[in-house]
C-alpha positions in Angstrom: 0.1 -0.3 0.2 2.8 2.1 0.7 4.3 2.4 -2.3 1.1 2.9 -4.2 1.0 5.9 -2.0 4.6 6.4 -3.4 3.6 6.2 -6.8 0.7 8.5 -6.5 1.8 11.5 -5.5 4.9 10.5 -7.9 2.8 10.2 -11.0 0.9 14.1 -9.5 4.3 15.8 -9.3 4.7 14.7 -12.9 1.1 15.9 -13.7 2.6 19.6 -11.9 6.3 19.8 -13.9 4.4 19.4 -17.1 2.2 21.7 -15.9 4.8 24.0 -14.8 6.8 23.5 -18.3 3.0 24.3 -20.1 3.6 27.8 -18.2 7.0 28.5 -18.8 7.3 27.3 -22.1 4.1 27.2 -23.5 4.1 24.1 -26.3 1.3 22.3 -26.0 2.3 18.4 -25.5 3.3 19.2 -21.8 0.2 20.5 -20.8 -1.5 17.8 -23.4 1.6 15.5 -21.1 -0.3 16.7 -17.9 -3.8 15.5 -19.0 -3.7 12.8 -19.7 -1.1 11.8 -16.3 -3.4 13.2 -14.3 -6.3 11.4 -15.8 -4.8 7.9 -15.2 -3.3 9.0 -11.9 -6.5 9.8 -10.7 -8.8 7.1 -12.3 -6.0 4.2 -10.4 -6.6 6.0 -7.4 -10.7 6.2 -7.2 -10.4 2.4 -8.2 -7.8 1.5 -5.7 -9.5 3.4 -2.9 -12.4 2.0 -4.4 -11.0 -1.9 -3.3 -10.9 -0.9 0.1 -13.7 0.6 0.7 -15.0 -2.3 -1.1 -13.0 -4.2 2.0 -14.1 -2.8 4.4 -17.9 -3.7 3.7 -17.0 -7.1 3.1 
């Protein structure tokens, strides 16, 4: 579980760095990469927490 938390934190940091690169350079590719990383990170986190909630309920 600790590994998953660190992975989510690292991916959120990567998305933040991509958005910072976009703000600094204005290149759209960094914004696109940041949105993709953020989207999949949030989906993975929601799935992980859904499994944790399902285990606690059952």
